[in-house]
C-alpha positions as CSV (number, residue, x, y, z in Angstrom):
1,M,11.8,-30.0,1.3
2,S,10.6,-31.4,-1.9
3,D,12.6,-34.2,-3.3
4,F,13.2,-33.2,-7.3
5,D,14.8,-36.7,-8.3
6,S,12.0,-37.0,-10.8
7,L,13.3,-34.1,-12.7
8,S,15.0,-35.1,-16.0
9,E,18.1,-33.4,-16.6
10,N,18.0,-29.4,-18.8
11,V,14.5,-28.6,-17.2
12,V,15.2,-26.4,-14.0
13,F,18.4,-24.9,-13.3
14,V,19.9,-23.1,-9.5
15,L,21.3,-19.5,-10.7
16,K,23.4,-17.6,-8.4
17,V,22.6,-14.1,-8.6
18,S,24.3,-10.9,-7.0
19,H,22.3,-7.8,-6.9
20,E,24.6,-4.1,-7.1
21,S,23.9,-1.0,-7.2
22,N,24.6,0.7,-10.4
23,A,25.9,4.8,-10.1
24,N,22.0,6.0,-10.3
25,G,21.1,3.7,-7.3
26,R,19.7,1.3,-9.8
27,I,20.1,-2.6,-8.6
28,H,20.7,-4.9,-11.3
29,Q,21.3,-8.4,-11.3
30,H,23.8,-10.3,-12.3
31,I,24.1,-14.3,-12.3
32,L,27.5,-15.4,-11.1
33,Q,26.4,-19.5,-11.5
34,Q,24.1,-21.6,-13.3
35,T,24.1,-25.3,-12.8
36,D,21.8,-28.3,-13.6
37,L,19.3,-28.5,-10.3
38,I,19.3,-32.0,-10.7
39,H,23.5,-31.9,-10.2
40,Y,23.5,-29.2,-7.6
41,Q,21.2,-31.0,-5.2
42,K,23.5,-34.1,-5.2
43,E,26.4,-31.8,-3.3
44,N,24.5,-29.2,-1.7
45,K,21.1,-28.9,0.6
46,I,18.2,-27.4,-0.7
47,D,16.1,-25.8,2.5
48,K,12.9,-23.7,2.5
49,N,15.2,-20.5,3.0
50,F,17.7,-21.5,0.0
51,C,16.5,-18.3,-2.0
52,R,16.9,-15.9,1.3
53,K,19.4,-12.6,-0.2
54,E,22.3,-12.5,2.1
55,A,24.9,-10.2,1.6
56,K,23.6,-9.6,-1.6
57,I,23.8,-12.8,-3.2
58,Q,20.5,-15.1,-4.1
59,M,19.9,-18.3,-5.4
60,K,16.8,-18.6,-7.8
61,F,15.2,-21.3,-9.9
62,S,14.8,-21.2,-13.7
63,C,12.4,-23.3,-15.4
64,Y,14.2,-23.6,-18.8
65,P,10.8,-25.1,-21.2
66,C,8.6,-22.3,-19.3
67,R,11.3,-19.7,-19.4
68,K,10.2,-18.6,-15.7
69,V,12.7,-17.7,-12.9
70,L,11.5,-18.8,-9.9
71,E,12.4,-16.9,-6.2
72,S,11.5,-19.9,-3.7
73,V,11.3,-23.2,-3.0
74,D,7.6,-23.5,-2.6
75,A,7.4,-21.3,-5.7
76,L,8.9,-24.1,-7.7
77,N,7.0,-26.6,-6.5
78,C,4.0,-24.7,-7.1
79,H,4.8,-24.2,-10.7
80,L,6.0,-27.7,-11.5
81,Q,2.9,-29.1,-10.3
82,G,1.0,-26.9,-12.7
83,K,-0.4,-28.1,-16.0
84,K,1.5,-25.4,-18.2
85,H,4.8,-26.5,-17.1
86,R,3.9,-30.2,-17.8
87,E,3.0,-28.9,-21.4
88,N,5.8,-27.1,-22.0
89,E,8.0,-30.0,-20.5
90,T,5.9,-32.4,-22.7
91,N,5.9,-29.7,-26.4
92,P,8.8,-26.9,-25.4
93,P,7.6,-23.7,-27.4
94,D,8.9,-22.9,-30.7
95,D,10.1,-19.4,-29.4
96,L,12.3,-21.0,-26.8
97,N,14.9,-19.5,-28.5
98,D,13.6,-15.6,-28.2
99,F,14.1,-15.5,-24.7
100,E,17.2,-14.4,-22.9
101,I,17.3,-13.9,-18.9
102,I,18.1,-10.0,-18.7
103,N,18.3,-8.8,-15.2
104,G,17.9,-11.8,-13.7
105,K,14.7,-12.9,-15.4
106,W,13.7,-14.3,-18.7
107,K,12.5,-11.5,-21.3
108,K,11.7,-11.4,-24.5
109,R,14.8,-10.5,-27.1
110,A,14.3,-7.1,-28.8
111,F,13.9,-6.9,-32.8
112,N,14.1,-4.7,-35.4
113,G,17.7,-3.0,-34.8
114,G,16.9,-3.5,-30.8
115,V,12.8,-2.5,-30.6
116,K,10.6,-4.3,-29.0
117,R,8.1,-6.1,-31.3
118,K,4.5,-4.0,-30.7
119,H,1.7,-5.5,-30.5
120,G,-0.7,-2.7,-29.9
121,G,-2.1,-1.1,-26.9
122,N,1.0,0.9,-26.3
123,D,-0.3,3.7,-24.4
124,L,-2.4,1.3,-22.1
125,S,-1.1,0.7,-18.9
126,K,-0.7,-2.6,-17.8
127,R,-4.0,-3.2,-16.0
128,E,-5.8,-1.7,-18.6
129,R,-3.9,-4.0,-21.5
130,T,-5.0,-6.6,-18.9
131,K,-9.3,-5.6,-19.1
132,R,-8.5,-5.8,-23.0
133,N,-7.4,-9.4,-22.7
134,K,-9.8,-10.2,-20.2
135,T,-12.3,-9.2,-22.5
136,E,-11.2,-10.6,-25.5
137,R,-11.2,-14.1,-23.5
138,N,-14.3,-13.5,-22.6
139,M,-12.7,-13.7,-18.8
140,E,-14.6,-12.0,-15.5
141,I,-14.2,-8.8,-15.0
142,L,-13.9,-7.6,-11.5
143,P,-16.0,-4.6,-10.3
144,Q,-13.0,-3.2,-8.3
145,H,-11.5,-3.0,-12.1
146,T,-13.9,-0.6,-13.1
147,H,-15.4,2.9,-12.1
148,E,-18.2,0.8,-9.7
149,K,-15.6,0.8,-7.3
150,F,-16.1,4.1,-6.6
151,N,-19.5,3.6,-5.7
152,E,-18.7,1.3,-2.8
153,A,-19.0,3.7,0.2
154,V,-20.6,7.0,1.5
155,T,-18.2,9.5,2.8
156,Y,-19.4,12.1,5.0
157,F,-17.9,15.1,6.7
158,E,-17.4,16.2,10.4
159,P,-15.3,19.0,11.8
160,A,-12.1,18.7,10.8
161,Y,-12.6,15.2,9.6
162,R,-13.6,13.2,6.6
163,K,-15.0,9.8,7.3
164,V,-16.3,6.7,5.2
165,R,-19.5,4.7,6.3
166,P,-18.6,1.1,7.3
167,Y,-18.8,-1.0,4.2
168,Y,-18.9,-4.9,3.1
169,F,-15.4,-5.5,1.0
170,T,-14.1,-8.3,-0.9
171,F,-10.5,-9.4,-0.7
172,V,-9.2,-12.0,-3.7
173,A,-5.9,-13.5,-4.4
174,H,-4.7,-16.5,-6.0
175,A,-2.6,-19.3,-4.0
176,K,0.5,-18.4,-3.5
177,G,3.0,-20.9,-4.1
178,R,4.5,-21.8,-0.3
179,W,0.0,-21.6,0.8
180,V,-0.2,-24.7,-1.7
181,G,-0.6,-28.3,0.6
182,R,-1.9,-26.2,3.6
183,S,-5.1,-25.8,5.4
184,L,-6.9,-22.5,4.9
185,W,-7.2,-22.1,8.6
186,D,-2.6,-22.6,8.8
187,V,-2.9,-20.3,5.8
188,F,-4.8,-17.6,7.4
189,S,-3.5,-17.7,10.9
190,K,0.2,-18.0,10.3
191,E,0.3,-15.6,7.2
192,F,-2.4,-12.9,8.3
193,R,-2.7,-11.4,12.0
194,A,-4.4,-14.2,14.3
195,I,-8.5,-14.4,14.9
196,P,-10.2,-16.6,17.2
197,K,-10.6,-20.3,15.6
198,D,-14.2,-20.4,16.1
199,L,-14.6,-16.9,14.2
200,F,-12.9,-18.5,11.5
201,Q,-15.2,-21.3,11.2
202,T,-18.1,-18.6,11.4
203,F,-16.8,-17.0,8.6
204,V,-16.1,-20.0,6.7
205,D,-19.5,-21.5,7.2
206,K,-21.1,-18.4,6.3
207,G,-19.6,-18.2,3.0
208,F,-17.7,-15.3,3.9
209,I,-14.4,-16.9,3.2
210,K,-15.2,-18.5,-0.5
211,V,-12.5,-21.2,-2.6
212,N,-13.3,-20.8,-6.1
213,K,-16.3,-19.1,-5.3
214,E,-17.7,-21.9,-3.1
215,T,-18.1,-22.2,0.4
216,V,-15.2,-25.3,1.8
217,S,-14.2,-26.4,5.5
218,S,-11.8,-24.6,7.4
219,D,-9.7,-27.7,6.8
220,Y,-9.5,-27.8,2.8
221,K,-6.1,-27.9,1.6
222,V,-5.1,-25.0,-0.5
223,Q,-4.6,-25.9,-4.4
224,N,-2.6,-24.3,-6.9
225,N,-4.4,-21.9,-8.7
226,D,-6.9,-21.4,-6.4
227,F,-9.0,-18.5,-6.1
228,I,-9.8,-17.2,-2.2
229,S,-11.8,-14.3,-1.2
230,H,-12.9,-13.2,1.9
231,T,-15.5,-10.9,2.9
232,V,-14.9,-8.6,5.5
233,H,-17.1,-5.3,7.0
234,R,-14.2,-2.6,7.1
235,H,-14.3,0.3,8.7
236,E,-11.6,3.1,7.3
237,L,-9.5,5.2,9.2
238,P,-10.7,8.7,9.2
239,V,-8.3,11.6,7.6
240,T,-8.0,15.4,7.5
241,S,-11.5,17.4,5.7
242,A,-9.2,19.7,4.0
243,R,-9.6,19.7,0.3
244,I,-7.7,18.4,-2.4
245,K,-6.2,22.4,-4.4
246,I,-5.7,21.7,-7.7
247,V,-2.2,23.3,-8.5
248,H,-2.3,22.6,-12.3
249,E,-4.4,21.0,-15.1
250,D,-3.8,20.8,-18.6
251,E,-4.5,17.4,-21.4
252,D,-2.3,15.2,-20.2
253,T,-1.4,16.1,-16.4
254,L,-3.1,17.1,-13.3
255,V,-0.8,18.1,-10.1
256,V,-2.2,19.2,-6.4
257,D,-1.9,20.2,-3.5
258,K,-2.1,17.0,-1.1
259,P,-3.6,17.4,2.6
260,P,-1.3,15.5,5.3
261,S,-2.8,12.2,6.6
262,I,-4.7,11.1,3.2
263,P,-2.5,8.4,1.5
264,V,-1.8,8.7,-2.6
265,H,-3.9,5.4,-3.3
266,P,-5.5,2.4,-1.4
267,C,-3.1,0.6,1.1
268,G,-3.5,-0.8,4.3
269,R,-6.9,0.2,6.4
270,Y,-7.7,3.0,3.7
271,R,-9.5,3.1,0.9
272,H,-11.8,5.9,0.1
273,N,-10.0,8.1,2.0
274,T,-7.2,8.4,-0.5
275,V,-6.1,10.7,-2.9
276,I,-7.0,8.5,-5.7
277,F,-10.4,7.7,-4.8
278,I,-11.5,11.0,-3.2
279,L,-10.3,12.9,-6.8
280,A,-13.0,10.4,-8.3
281,K,-15.6,10.7,-6.3
282,E,-15.3,14.4,-5.2
283,Q,-14.2,16.2,-8.5
284,G,-14.6,13.9,-11.1
285,Y,-10.7,12.4,-12.3
286,K,-11.3,8.8,-12.5
287,D,-9.0,7.6,-14.7
288,L,-5.6,9.0,-12.8
289,H,-2.3,7.1,-13.4
290,T,-0.1,7.8,-10.2
291,V,3.7,8.8,-11.1
292,H,5.1,9.5,-7.5
293,R,4.5,9.2,-4.0
294,L,4.1,11.2,-0.5
295,D,4.4,9.9,2.5
296,R,0.5,9.7,4.2
297,L,1.7,12.4,6.6
298,T,3.1,14.7,4.0
299,S,1.7,17.1,2.3
300,G,2.6,19.3,-0.7
301,I,2.9,18.9,-4.8
302,L,1.8,15.5,-6.2
303,M,1.3,14.9,-9.8
304,F,-0.9,12.8,-11.9
305,A,-1.4,11.8,-15.0
306,K,-4.1,11.4,-17.6
307,S,-2.5,8.9,-19.6
308,A,-0.6,5.7,-19.0
309,A,2.2,6.9,-21.8
310,K,2.5,9.9,-20.1
311,S,2.4,8.2,-17.2
312,R,5.6,6.5,-18.1
313,E,7.6,9.6,-20.2
314,L,7.2,11.3,-16.0
315,E,8.3,8.6,-14.5
316,A,11.6,8.1,-16.3
317,L,11.8,11.5,-15.6
318,I,12.1,11.4,-12.1
319,S,13.9,8.0,-12.3
320,G,16.6,9.2,-14.0
321,R,16.8,12.7,-11.7
322,Q,15.5,15.2,-14.3
323,V,12.7,16.1,-11.8
324,R,14.6,19.4,-9.1
325,K,12.3,17.9,-5.8
326,E,12.7,21.2,-3.1
327,Y,10.6,20.3,0.5
328,V,10.5,22.4,3.4
329,C,10.5,20.9,7.1
330,R,10.6,22.2,10.4
331,V,13.1,21.0,13.3
332,N,13.9,21.5,16.7
333,G,17.1,23.0,17.5
334,E,19.4,25.6,15.9
335,F,19.8,23.8,12.3
336,P,23.8,25.5,10.7
337,A,23.4,28.2,9.2
338,D,24.7,30.1,6.3
339,R,26.2,26.5,4.3
340,E,24.6,23.3,2.6
341,I,24.4,20.7,5.0
342,V,25.0,17.5,2.5
343,V,23.8,14.2,3.3
344,D,24.8,10.6,0.9
345,Q,24.6,8.3,3.7
346,P,23.0,4.9,2.4
347,I,19.6,4.3,3.4
348,L,18.0,0.7,4.1
349,V,14.4,-0.4,4.2
350,V,14.7,-3.0,7.5
351,S,10.9,-3.9,6.7
352,Y,8.3,-2.1,4.3
353,K,5.3,-4.0,6.5
354,I,5.7,-1.5,9.1
355,G,7.9,1.2,6.8
356,V,10.7,1.9,8.6
357,C,14.3,2.5,6.9
358,I,17.6,3.2,8.7
359,I,21.1,4.4,7.8
360,S,23.4,1.5,6.6
361,P,26.6,2.0,5.0
362,E,27.2,-1.6,3.8
363,E,23.5,-2.8,2.5
364,G,21.4,0.4,1.9
365,K,21.4,2.2,-1.2
366,P,22.8,5.7,-2.5
367,S,21.2,8.4,-1.3
368,K,21.6,12.2,-1.1
369,T,19.9,15.2,0.2
370,V,21.1,18.7,0.3
371,F,20.1,20.8,3.4
372,K,19.7,24.7,4.1
373,R,18.4,26.5,7.1
374,V,15.8,29.0,6.0
375,A,14.7,30.8,9.5
376,Y,15.1,29.5,13.3
377,K,13.4,31.5,15.8
378,D,12.5,29.8,19.8
379,G,14.9,27.2,19.1
380,V,12.4,26.1,16.2
381,S,14.6,26.2,12.9
382,V,12.6,25.7,9.1
383,V,15.4,23.5,7.1
384,A,15.1,23.9,3.1
385,C,15.9,20.1,1.8
386,K,16.4,18.8,-2.0
387,P,16.6,14.9,-2.4
388,E,18.7,14.2,-5.3
389,T,17.9,10.4,-5.0
390,G,14.2,8.9,-4.0
391,R,14.6,6.6,-1.6
392,M,11.3,6.0,1.4
393,H,11.6,8.2,4.2
394,Q,14.5,9.8,2.5
395,I,14.6,13.4,4.2
396,R,13.4,12.0,7.4
397,V,16.0,9.1,7.9
398,H,18.8,12.1,7.1
399,L,17.2,14.5,9.0
400,Q,17.5,11.8,12.1
401,Y,20.8,11.8,10.9
402,L,22.0,14.9,11.5
403,G,20.3,14.9,15.2
404,F,17.8,17.4,13.9
405,P,14.5,14.9,13.7
406,I,11.1,16.5,12.1
407,S,9.9,18.1,15.2
408,N,6.6,16.3,15.7
409,D,8.0,12.9,13.5
410,P,5.9,10.5,15.4
411,L,8.7,7.6,13.7
412,Y,12.1,8.6,13.5
413,N,12.2,11.1,16.5
414,S,11.2,8.6,19.1
415,D,13.8,7.0,21.4
416,I,13.2,3.4,20.2
417,F,16.1,4.1,18.2
418,G,18.1,5.1,20.9
419,P,19.3,8.0,23.6
420,Q,20.3,10.6,20.5
421,K,17.0,9.0,18.6
422,G,19.4,7.7,15.3
423,K,22.2,10.4,15.4
424,D,24.9,9.7,13.3
425,G,22.9,6.7,12.5
426,Q,23.5,4.7,16.1
427,I,20.7,3.1,17.7
428,G,22.1,0.7,19.6
429,K,20.1,-2.4,18.7
430,T,19.6,-5.5,16.0
431,K,17.7,-4.7,12.9
432,E,15.3,-7.3,14.4
433,Q,14.7,-5.8,18.1
434,L,14.0,-2.0,16.3
435,I,11.4,-3.8,14.8
436,A,10.0,-5.8,17.5
437,D,10.2,-2.3,19.4
438,L,8.5,-0.2,17.5
439,I,5.4,-2.7,16.4
440,E,4.8,-3.2,20.0
441,K,5.0,0.4,21.1
442,H,2.4,1.6,18.0
443,T,-0.1,-0.9,18.5
444,I,-3.5,-0.1,18.4
445,D,-4.2,-0.8,21.7
446,N,-1.2,0.6,23.4
447,W,-2.4,3.5,21.4
448,I,-5.7,3.7,23.0
449,Q,-4.5,3.3,26.1
450,S,-1.8,5.4,27.1
451,E,-1.9,8.0,29.1
452,E,-0.2,9.9,25.9
453,Y,-3.6,9.2,23.5
454,E,-5.5,11.2,26.7
455,N,-3.2,13.6,27.4
456,S,-3.4,14.4,23.5
457,R,-1.4,17.4,22.2
458,L,-5.5,18.3,21.2
459,K,-5.8,20.2,24.9
460,E,-6.1,24.0,24.9
461,E,-3.1,24.4,26.5
462,H,-1.1,23.1,23.6
463,D,0.4,25.4,21.0
464,S,-2.3,26.1,18.4
465,E,-0.1,25.9,15.2
466,T,-1.7,22.6,14.2
467,Q,-5.5,23.7,14.6
468,Q,-4.1,27.2,12.8
469,D,-2.2,25.1,10.0
470,F,-5.5,23.0,9.3
471,E,-7.6,26.4,9.6
472,A,-5.6,27.4,7.1
473,M,-5.8,24.2,4.4
474,N,-9.5,25.1,4.4
475,E,-9.4,28.6,4.4
476,N,-11.9,30.2,1.6
477,E,-13.1,26.9,1.2
478,D,-16.3,25.7,0.4
479,I,-16.1,22.2,2.1
480,D,-19.7,21.0,1.5
481,K,-20.4,19.2,4.1
482,K,-23.7,16.3,2.9
483,I,-23.1,13.5,1.7
484,I,-20.5,12.9,-1.2
485,M,-23.0,9.7,-2.4
486,S,-23.0,7.2,-4.9
487,D,-23.9,8.3,-8.7
488,S,-26.0,5.2,-9.3
489,T,-27.0,1.9,-7.8
490,S,-24.1,-0.8,-8.4
491,E,-25.8,-3.0,-11.6
492,S,-23.0,-5.0,-11.7
493,K,-23.7,-8.4,-11.9
494,E,-19.5,-9.9,-12.2
495,D,-19.3,-10.4,-7.9
496,N,-17.2,-13.1,-7.3
497,V,-18.6,-13.2,-3.7
498,D,-22.5,-12.2,-3.7
499,L,-23.6,-12.2,-0.1
500,Q,-27.1,-12.2,-1.1
501,K,-27.7,-14.5,-3.9
502,S,-25.3,-17.0,-2.5
503,D,-26.7,-20.6,-2.0
504,T,-24.5,-21.2,0.5
505,H,-25.2,-18.5,3.2
506,D,-27.1,-18.4,5.8
507,E,-29.5,-15.7,4.5
508,S,-31.6,-14.8,8.1
509,N,-27.8,-14.3,10.1
510,I,-26.8,-12.2,7.1
511,E,-29.7,-10.0,7.3
512,K,-29.3,-9.3,10.3
513,S,-25.8,-8.7,10.3
514,K,-26.5,-5.7,8.4
515,A,-29.7,-4.8,10.7
516,K,-30.1,-0.7,10.9
517,F,-27.5,0.9,12.6
518,N,-28.1,1.7,16.5
519,D,-28.7,5.4,17.2
520,D,-26.3,5.4,19.9
521,S,-23.4,3.5,18.4
522,K,-23.3,5.7,15.4
523,N,-20.9,8.2,16.8
524,E,-18.9,6.2,17.4
525,I,-18.4,3.5,15.2
526,L,-15.9,5.0,12.2
527,K,-14.1,6.4,15.1
528,D,-10.2,6.1,14.2
529,K,-8.8,2.3,15.2
530,G,-6.3,3.8,17.6
531,T,-4.8,5.6,15.6
532,S,-1.7,3.5,15.5
533,D,-1.3,4.4,11.8
534,S,-1.3,8.5,13.0
535,K,1.8,7.6,15.1
536,L,3.5,5.3,12.8
537,T,3.9,6.4,9.1
538,E,3.0,5.0,6.3
539,S,6.3,3.9,3.7
540,S,6.3,6.0,0.8
541,K,6.1,2.8,-1.1
542,E,2.6,2.2,0.2
543,S,1.2,-0.9,-0.8
544,E,0.1,-1.4,-4.7
545,I,-3.0,-2.0,-5.4
546,D,-2.5,-5.2,-7.6
547,Q,-5.9,-5.5,-9.9
548,E,-4.7,-8.9,-11.3
549,E,-3.4,-10.6,-8.2
550,S,-4.7,-8.9,-4.9
551,H,-4.0,-9.7,-2.0
552,L,-6.4,-10.3,0.9
553,K,-5.6,-8.1,3.8
554,E,-6.7,-8.1,6.9
555,S,-9.1,-5.3,8.3
556,N,-9.6,-6.6,11.6
557,C,-13.3,-7.6,11.6
558,D,-12.0,-9.2,8.9
559,T,-8.7,-11.5,8.7
560,A,-8.3,-10.9,5.2
561,I,-6.2,-12.0,2.7
562,S,-3.7,-9.4,1.3
563,E,-0.2,-9.3,1.2
564,N,0.1,-5.4,0.7
565,K,-2.4,-5.5,-2.4
566,V,-5.9,-4.9,-2.4
567,A,-8.7,-5.4,-4.8
568,S,-12.6,-4.1,-3.9
569,E,-15.6,-5.6,-4.9
570,S,-19.3,-3.8,-5.0
571,H,-23.2,-6.4,-4.4
572,D,-25.4,-6.6,-7.1
573,N,-27.8,-5.2,-4.2
574,A,-26.3,-2.2,-2.4
575,T,-27.9,1.5,-2.7
576,T,-26.5,4.1,-1.7
577,V,-29.1,6.1,0.7
578,A,-28.7,10.2,1.5
579,T,-29.8,13.1,2.9
580,N,-28.8,16.4,4.4
581,D,-28.4,14.7,8.5
582,N,-25.1,12.6,7.8
583,N,-27.0,10.5,11.0
584,D,-29.2,9.4,8.6
585,A,-27.0,8.5,5.9
586,K,-26.1,5.0,5.1
587,T,-25.2,2.2,2.7
588,T,-27.7,-0.3,2.2
589,I,-27.7,-4.4,1.2
590,N,-31.3,-5.0,0.2
591,G,-32.4,-2.7,1.8
592,N,-30.8,-2.9,5.3
593,S,-27.9,-1.0,6.6
594,T,-24.8,-1.9,6.6
595,D,-23.1,-0.1,8.9
596,Y,-23.3,-2.3,11.9
597,D,-22.8,-6.2,11.1
598,E,-22.9,-8.3,14.9
599,L,-19.6,-10.4,13.6
600,C,-17.7,-7.3,13.2
601,L,-15.0,-6.9,16.6
602,D,-15.1,-3.1,15.0
603,C,-18.4,-3.0,15.6
604,Q,-18.3,-3.8,19.0
605,R,-15.0,-1.8,19.9
606,K,-15.3,1.9,20.9
607,Y,-12.7,4.3,19.5
608,K,-11.7,7.9,19.4
609,D,-11.1,10.3,16.8
610,P,-7.0,10.8,15.9
611,P,-6.5,14.5,17.9
612,Q,-5.6,16.6,14.8
613,D,-1.5,17.4,15.6
614,T,-1.7,13.0,14.5
615,L,-2.6,13.7,11.2
616,L,0.9,15.7,9.9
617,I,3.9,16.1,10.2
618,Y,6.2,19.1,9.5
619,L,6.9,18.2,5.7
620,H,5.8,19.4,2.7
621,A,6.4,19.4,-1.0
622,M,6.9,23.3,-1.9
623,K,8.0,22.7,-5.7
624,Y,8.6,19.9,-8.3
625,S,10.1,21.4,-11.3
626,G,11.8,19.9,-14.7
627,E,13.0,21.1,-18.7
628,G,10.3,23.8,-19.0
629,W,8.0,23.2,-16.3
630,E,7.3,24.4,-12.6
631,Y,4.9,23.3,-10.1
632,R,4.6,24.8,-6.3
633,T,2.3,25.7,-3.4
634,D,2.3,28.0,-1.2
635,P,4.5,27.4,2.4
636,P,2.1,25.6,5.2
637,S,1.1,28.0,8.0
638,W,3.8,26.0,10.2
639,A,6.9,27.6,8.1
640,N,6.5,30.3,8.8
641,L,8.4,31.5,12.1
């Protein structure tokens, strides 16, 4: 813990903040107490967990000269070391009085009768404004901020699956406050999934891991504002080959029927196998803005906006509860008939990392779902669901609470939640133990080696409804089995990590690692890395792309740096080569195939494709409607009993 005695008074204040929900479920922060840090630490201990939220109360720091709120001791230490803070402390900005703390954060005061001053570009998204500002200041714009990102990899089809050939990918991030002063190896080994130190050392030596675009040692101490990059050989998980159907399109919006198994946007081990990328590469929609999300395994209505302004408009309608949503699901057992069942139990996210929620009257957010049985036959019920709030996994958690979890829900229809599978919100264990048990059960290696995998429900004797459902999604669709290739060779010169031109790379080894892919292993390389993700569904708050502070995320052969935010990089000399034979299609760099990398752990293992019935759950968004508009889809085949 740092000593702040060297600070002057009236520079940093300690804030005691309460987090409370209003009637609409929105969280508001109220300052309960504000104390000068110099006086506070004379009577109180400040340790590394000082800012941890407990019982809706959180301690924060506020830097007065910089008008900045910081939510950890490490962040404060990092901030105080920064050049900007030292300048502001010596010469405070002239507009300090134009700021006030609103909802726990410093914000610019409103002017002109309560209307904030506009500086132009109001129709631009935050990402678009950042790109514009970088252009005006002659700052580098990475290819992942441009349409070049769609040219990174080759997509191809196999029966029932859409796959992506392995490709090189660079994750980037600016150093977090808690990383400052720690060695590069310490950050990688403790912040992300562990890899052997000798392999990490190899990545560093060959320049696959860099700091400020320079090769450093593994003992390098991370400094404030360091720019860290990690180039990895990336393998994406396969998804269903079902095409994305267009439900509605006008000049402002695009509405699609999302197939199951496909995430909405890049997250985790998915990038090109996401709705955003598929629509851009296969149907030409390259500038869509997300409005809302569906879980990866959920299908149905998904709305996009064609401008940032329209996106904000639709988001406001959804957050203001002015959009009516109707889903359909299938559960085991005889769901109560002839009346609506209302569940208003609060929902708490216990882990964003693995995406799991529980009922928690004490800590959860207000939630409400209305259920009504549509059909019942042979021990199976089809149920209509109308969520009135939009919590993560809300329908699935409320059905679990009723004792009717979705039939094939790999997460909430599990005895990990206890003998009653979480009925009435009873799980019989702590939140920490629940998370540990879920991680243990759904690890990739356990799934690959399990009897459940070998005896997959895909066997012929299994109920054929899942196969019929996928066939129905593909019915009357001309799914072209040829390669989806890049439109042109990437010619961007803005890459911050150039594997070919860097003087720090061992050229012979890098070229060797990108040698021609062995025919015998072609059919195995892209096999699903175990389907832990098929078994353990993604959070509906899937990891956001943050194009400005992109965190590094591991991709197994990678120990990449990421905390649920991803960025990409295309390579100066990368080209895409394709023929009508999928086996001959490869992404190449300087004429060498990128399908195989001798340092990649994924390339050295063989995986099976995920069984098709693990690519969906029986939950479908049937209809979204608002004042003067309505979008709906046909019911999925599994809903017809």
